[in-house]
C-alpha angles and dihedrals in degrees: 000000000000091000126127093022118120139292088080104217138162116276126214086268094056122102088230094053113132114174089199091064114079129185107221128182095002107188132196090251096050105028120111106254101159111055101109093181091060091044088056090048089054092049088051090050090052087054091050091052092050087049090055090052094050091046090055091050088051093048092054094044100243101102099104093056100039121102116218121191118192122184145134134240099223143348128289123273113282094250090067116089119190137177117240130169091344094309136100115247125194117206114260105190109164094015128108096225123102093269088059103038106027117080144173115266115194121189119189124183110147095198096051112018121071112237116254094007120145134212124191099193115126118253127193126196088245086066097066098075095054090042093052090044091054092046087053091045088236116143121226117227113263091228094050122120092237109133100172127110122230116244090188094114091054092058096076090036104270121139097244120172106293115202116251096213146016126218124206132185119181131168112149094214091043093246131100089230093085114131133197129075112016088238097045092084136015149089130275148162122212145173127204093290111017136052128197123192124205086242088066099253110141121196137187094216095190091069100024104042096166094045099236100145123040115214116259103252089207092058101046119131119240090258093050091048090054091050093048089050090053094048090047088054089054093054091045092050092053090050089055091047091056099249090125125051119189119221093206 
């Protein structure tokens, strides 16, 4: 759903809500991106919409055996500051850093998933189709272009086959010629702890969340060097498969 994308505006549950006032043609330049209170109102409204969906599932008697997946496609706008795991997180929408590309994924399935359980396996958006296909017991054609990996086994607590890496390519205009912040566009491969950009910058994101200091490639441990080589192979493989087109 578009909520809680900017512009941050009152919702029908906000005291300032006026159904006669309409925001038309909101542009990036003029849209309200800084009103954190209205952002909170929009988040609460999202929660209310999800509540309506789950209530409907309850009313028709299928809630216990219905899988609900809830996630986002990027971080919040940079004017939004949140608290997470005892730390302060500034929104990173449109950036390649963790606060722009790493999002919450909530899976709820009362009959099969233990309440309040947590799984730290990596999940990529390409994994959703094979996961839903497995949940629906629907095979995917062997010659399809699907490259994702189903995380269906992990939902009820089985080990499954977690992916070892995630690949990300982001240029807002669709071209590698994007300018701006060095982390506002690019291509990377990562595992749970390290991230390698096509540019060669290599980060230990556990200790450098905002990616301020690339690791010195001459000082890598043997383990770090092996991880970097693996991630480089991932980037190279996507180049061969045509996911990256150079504009040179």
